[in-house]
C-alpha positions as CSV (number, residue, x, y, z in Angstrom):
1,M,0.0,0.0,0.0
2,E,1.3,3.5,-0.9
3,N,2.4,5.7,2.0
4,T,-0.2,8.4,3.0
5,I,1.5,11.7,2.5
6,V,-1.4,14.0,3.5
7,K,-4.3,13.1,5.8
8,V,-7.0,15.6,6.5
9,E,-9.6,14.7,9.2
10,N,-12.9,16.6,9.9
11,L,-11.3,19.9,8.8
12,S,-13.5,22.9,9.6
13,H,-12.7,26.6,9.7
14,R,-14.8,29.6,10.6
15,Y,-14.2,33.3,10.0
16,A,-16.4,35.1,12.6
17,A,-19.9,33.6,12.2
18,Q,-19.2,32.3,8.7
19,W,-17.9,28.7,8.1
20,A,-15.5,28.7,5.2
21,V,-15.0,24.9,5.2
22,R,-17.0,22.2,7.0
23,D,-15.9,18.6,7.8
24,I,-13.5,18.1,5.0
25,N,-11.8,14.6,4.9
26,F,-9.3,13.3,2.3
27,E,-6.0,11.6,1.9
28,I,-3.2,11.9,-0.7
29,S,-0.8,9.1,-1.3
30,G,2.1,8.4,-3.7
31,Q,3.3,10.6,-6.5
32,G,1.4,12.6,-9.1
33,V,-0.8,15.7,-9.3
34,V,-4.1,15.9,-7.4
35,G,-6.4,18.7,-8.4
36,L,-8.2,20.8,-5.8
37,L,-11.1,22.2,-7.8
38,G,-13.7,24.8,-6.9
39,T,-15.3,28.0,-8.0
40,N,-13.9,31.3,-6.5
41,G,-14.9,31.5,-2.9
42,A,-15.6,27.8,-2.5
43,G,-13.1,27.3,0.3
44,K,-10.0,26.2,-1.7
45,S,-7.6,28.9,-0.4
46,T,-8.7,28.4,3.2
47,T,-8.1,24.6,2.9
48,M,-4.7,25.1,1.3
49,N,-3.6,27.7,3.8
50,I,-4.5,25.4,6.7
51,I,-2.7,22.4,5.0
52,C,0.4,24.5,4.6
53,G,0.3,25.8,8.2
54,V,-0.4,29.4,7.2
55,L,-3.8,29.4,9.0
56,K,-4.8,27.6,12.1
57,Q,-8.0,25.6,11.7
58,T,-11.1,25.9,14.0
59,K,-11.5,22.2,14.1
60,G,-10.0,19.0,12.7
61,E,-6.5,17.6,12.1
62,V,-3.9,17.7,9.3
63,Y,-1.1,15.1,9.1
64,I,1.8,15.6,6.8
65,A,3.9,12.4,6.3
66,G,2.4,11.2,9.6
67,V,3.2,14.3,11.6
68,N,0.4,16.4,13.1
69,L,0.8,19.9,11.7
70,K,-0.8,21.6,14.7
71,D,1.3,19.7,17.3
72,N,4.6,19.7,15.4
73,P,4.5,22.5,12.8
74,V,8.2,22.7,12.1
75,A,8.7,19.0,11.6
76,A,5.5,18.8,9.4
77,K,6.6,21.9,7.3
78,R,9.9,20.2,6.4
79,N,7.8,18.1,4.0
80,I,5.7,20.9,2.6
81,G,6.5,23.2,-0.4
82,F,4.0,26.0,-1.1
83,M,3.6,28.4,-4.0
84,P,0.8,30.9,-3.2
85,Q,-1.1,32.6,-5.9
86,K,0.8,35.9,-5.2
87,L,4.4,34.8,-5.6
88,P,6.6,35.6,-2.6
89,L,9.5,36.9,-4.7
90,H,12.1,39.4,-3.6
91,Y,12.6,41.2,-6.9
92,D,16.0,42.8,-6.1
93,F,17.6,39.3,-5.6
94,T,19.1,37.3,-8.3
95,V,17.4,33.9,-8.9
96,E,20.3,32.1,-7.2
97,E,20.4,34.5,-4.2
98,Y,16.6,34.1,-3.8
99,L,16.7,30.3,-3.8
100,T,19.6,30.3,-1.4
101,Y,17.6,32.5,0.9
102,C,14.6,30.1,0.6
103,A,16.8,27.1,1.3
104,D,18.0,28.8,4.5
105,L,14.4,29.6,5.5
106,R,13.5,26.0,4.9
107,M,16.3,24.8,7.2
108,V,18.3,22.9,4.5
109,E,21.6,21.9,6.1
110,K,24.3,24.5,5.4
111,T,26.5,21.9,3.6
112,Q,23.5,20.9,1.3
113,V,22.3,24.4,0.4
114,K,24.4,24.9,-2.8
115,K,23.5,21.4,-4.1
116,S,19.8,21.9,-3.3
117,V,19.7,25.2,-5.1
118,A,21.5,23.8,-8.1
119,E,19.0,21.0,-8.4
120,A,16.0,23.3,-8.1
121,L,17.5,25.6,-10.7
122,E,18.0,22.7,-13.1
123,R,14.7,21.0,-12.4
124,C,12.7,24.1,-13.1
125,G,14.7,25.2,-16.2
126,V,16.0,28.5,-14.8
127,A,19.7,27.6,-14.3
128,H,20.7,29.8,-17.3
129,F,19.1,32.8,-15.4
130,R,20.8,32.1,-12.1
131,D,22.5,35.6,-12.1
132,R,19.5,37.5,-13.4
133,L,17.5,39.8,-11.1
134,L,14.0,38.4,-10.5
135,R,12.4,41.7,-11.6
136,N,14.0,41.2,-15.1
137,L,12.3,37.8,-15.7
138,S,9.2,37.3,-17.7
139,G,6.0,36.1,-16.0
140,G,6.6,32.5,-17.1
141,Y,10.1,32.4,-15.7
142,Q,9.0,34.1,-12.4
143,Q,6.4,31.4,-12.1
144,R,9.2,28.8,-12.6
145,V,11.2,30.4,-9.8
146,G,8.0,30.3,-7.7
147,I,7.9,26.5,-8.2
148,A,11.7,26.2,-7.6
149,Q,11.3,27.8,-4.1
150,A,8.6,25.3,-3.3
151,I,10.9,22.3,-4.1
152,V,14.3,23.6,-3.0
153,H,14.2,21.7,0.3
154,N,13.0,18.5,-1.5
155,P,9.6,18.1,0.3
156,K,7.3,15.1,-0.1
157,F,4.3,17.3,-0.7
158,V,4.0,20.5,-2.8
159,V,0.9,22.8,-3.0
160,L,0.5,25.1,-6.0
161,D,-2.2,27.8,-5.9
162,E,-3.4,28.8,-9.4
163,P,0.1,28.3,-10.9
164,T,-0.8,29.3,-14.5
165,N,-2.8,32.5,-13.6
166,G,-1.9,35.4,-15.8
167,L,0.3,33.4,-18.2
168,D,0.0,33.3,-22.0
169,P,-0.9,30.0,-23.7
170,N,2.7,29.0,-24.4
171,Q,3.8,29.7,-20.8
172,I,0.8,27.7,-19.6
173,V,1.9,24.6,-21.5
174,E,5.5,25.0,-20.2
175,V,4.3,25.4,-16.6
176,R,2.0,22.4,-16.9
177,N,4.8,20.3,-18.2
178,L,7.0,21.5,-15.3
179,I,4.3,20.5,-12.8
180,K,4.1,17.0,-14.3
181,H,7.9,16.8,-14.2
182,I,8.2,17.7,-10.5
183,S,5.3,15.3,-9.6
184,T,7.2,12.2,-10.7
185,D,8.7,11.8,-7.2
186,R,6.3,13.7,-4.9
187,A,2.7,14.5,-4.4
188,V,1.5,17.8,-5.8
189,L,-1.8,19.5,-4.9
190,L,-2.9,21.9,-7.6
191,S,-5.6,24.4,-6.8
192,T,-7.6,25.9,-9.7
193,H,-11.0,26.8,-10.9
194,I,-10.1,26.0,-14.5
195,L,-11.4,22.7,-15.7
196,T,-9.0,22.2,-18.6
197,E,-6.1,22.8,-16.1
198,V,-7.2,19.8,-14.1
199,Q,-7.8,17.6,-17.1
200,A,-4.4,18.4,-18.5
201,T,-2.3,17.6,-15.4
202,C,-4.2,15.7,-12.7
203,R,-4.6,12.0,-11.9
204,E,-7.1,12.6,-9.1
205,I,-9.7,15.3,-8.2
206,K,-10.9,16.8,-5.0
207,M,-13.7,19.2,-5.4
208,I,-14.9,21.8,-2.9
209,E,-18.1,23.7,-3.2
210,E,-19.6,26.0,-0.5
211,G,-17.0,24.8,1.9
212,Q,-17.8,21.1,1.5
213,M,-16.1,18.3,-0.4
214,V,-18.5,17.3,-3.1
215,F,-16.3,15.0,-5.1
216,S,-13.1,12.9,-4.4
217,G,-12.0,10.4,-7.0
218,S,-10.0,9.7,-10.2
219,L,-10.0,11.9,-13.2
220,E,-11.8,9.2,-15.1
221,M,-14.6,9.2,-12.6
222,F,-14.8,13.0,-12.7
223,N,-14.9,13.0,-16.5
224,N,-18.0,10.8,-16.4
225,Y,-19.8,13.8,-14.9
226,I,-18.8,16.1,-17.7
227,E,-20.9,14.5,-20.4
228,P,-21.6,16.2,-23.7
229,N,-25.1,17.8,-23.4
230,T,-25.3,20.1,-26.4
231,L,-24.6,20.1,-30.1
232,V,-24.0,23.2,-32.1
233,V,-24.8,22.7,-35.8
234,T,-24.3,25.0,-38.7
235,L,-26.7,24.3,-41.7
236,D,-26.5,25.9,-45.1
237,A,-30.2,25.2,-45.8
238,P,-31.7,24.7,-42.3
239,P,-35.3,23.4,-41.7
240,L,-37.7,25.0,-39.2
241,T,-36.7,24.6,-35.6
242,E,-39.8,22.5,-35.1
243,V,-38.4,20.0,-37.5
244,L,-35.1,19.8,-35.6
245,M,-37.1,19.2,-32.4
246,T,-38.5,16.0,-33.9
247,L,-35.1,14.4,-34.2
248,E,-34.6,11.4,-31.9
249,G,-32.7,12.3,-28.7
250,V,-33.0,16.1,-29.2
251,K,-34.5,17.8,-26.1
252,S,-34.3,21.5,-27.0
253,V,-33.4,23.8,-30.0
254,E,-32.0,27.3,-29.7
255,Q,-31.5,29.3,-32.9
256,L,-28.2,31.2,-32.5
257,T,-28.1,32.8,-36.0
258,P,-30.1,32.1,-39.2
259,Y,-27.8,29.1,-39.9
260,R,-26.5,28.0,-36.4
261,F,-28.5,26.1,-33.8
262,R,-27.7,24.7,-30.3
263,L,-29.4,21.3,-29.8
264,G,-29.8,20.1,-26.2
265,Y,-29.7,16.3,-26.1
266,D,-29.6,13.5,-23.6
267,G,-25.9,12.6,-23.9
268,E,-26.6,9.7,-26.2
269,K,-23.5,9.4,-28.5
270,K,-25.6,8.4,-31.5
271,T,-27.6,11.6,-31.5
272,A,-24.8,13.5,-33.2
273,Q,-24.6,10.7,-35.9
274,R,-28.4,10.9,-36.3
275,V,-28.3,14.7,-36.8
276,A,-25.6,14.3,-39.4
277,A,-27.5,11.5,-41.2
278,E,-30.7,13.5,-41.3
279,S,-28.9,16.5,-42.6
280,V,-27.5,14.5,-45.5
281,K,-30.8,12.8,-46.2
282,N,-32.8,16.1,-46.2
283,E,-30.0,18.2,-47.9
284,W,-29.8,20.7,-45.0
285,G,-26.1,21.3,-46.0
286,L,-24.3,20.5,-42.8
287,M,-21.3,22.8,-42.5
288,E,-20.2,22.2,-38.9
289,L,-21.2,20.0,-35.9
290,V,-19.6,20.6,-32.5
291,V,-20.2,18.6,-29.3
292,E,-20.2,20.9,-26.3
293,K,-19.3,19.6,-22.8
294,S,-21.2,20.5,-19.6
295,S,-19.9,23.7,-18.0
296,L,-18.0,23.5,-14.8
297,D,-20.9,25.3,-13.0
298,A,-23.3,22.6,-14.3
299,V,-20.9,19.9,-13.0
300,F,-20.7,21.6,-9.6
301,A,-24.5,21.9,-9.5
302,R,-24.9,18.2,-10.3
303,L,-22.3,17.0,-7.7
304,S,-23.7,19.3,-5.0
305,K,-27.2,18.1,-5.7
306,K,-26.0,14.5,-5.7
307,N,-24.3,15.0,-2.3
308,N,-27.3,16.7,-0.7
309,H,-29.6,13.7,-1.3
């Protein structure tokens, strides 16, 4: 059986009268990326801040590599790396100076600091910028340094809060690949509200909504909830919407333009094939057919509803 790296038991936290999270329980074992998914204000940041020892919980326990975070914070934090959403960078330091400073903060043995910094620089692809001031790096490379400071002490568990926020599409791909790379020998908890982010990098999903865990399972299990539920079709010679409504499996029709229609359907895979076949048969001039997935809000709603029954 894989070693449990993180164990969260009955975690609850209250700000004044408002509960931010209630009775959250989960475990993380082995290597790989686990996604912490939730809409803004769902309780993700509160959960992460507690797990990283930044915030003291109202109730419940957190164990990191078997060590109770509340009872032995220093011992537990040796195994935690954290990159908050707002990077804790000192912009007048060079990359190497900053990582050396972080290694000292993380109590890396003096004799090991140089080696630990060199490994983090190499691993995160910033070794060639070691002498550059942090303020002179692009957003993508600052993000890499943010990840480097989270792994400089070689922790068993790394928490990344919205790590691709504000990056351009190329930088996002690079940072995703870096996250996968650093997760080959440790557990990584990736917090995001972006569905594609989770699908691109995670093996497992934990979902929080309104302060409660509404889903915990594999990516495959999660993807079963994100079923296709609409088709968008473009027809050169479209029939009346009433005719489209008569197609088998079609539940609703919304006319977007004179030639484009959104068809709500029951998720049956053959519905798209039927629409295409009918279009050919009746010479509607099918120009485009796109399957749309459920929105993240719809998935949250379904999971929340399911958990409330």
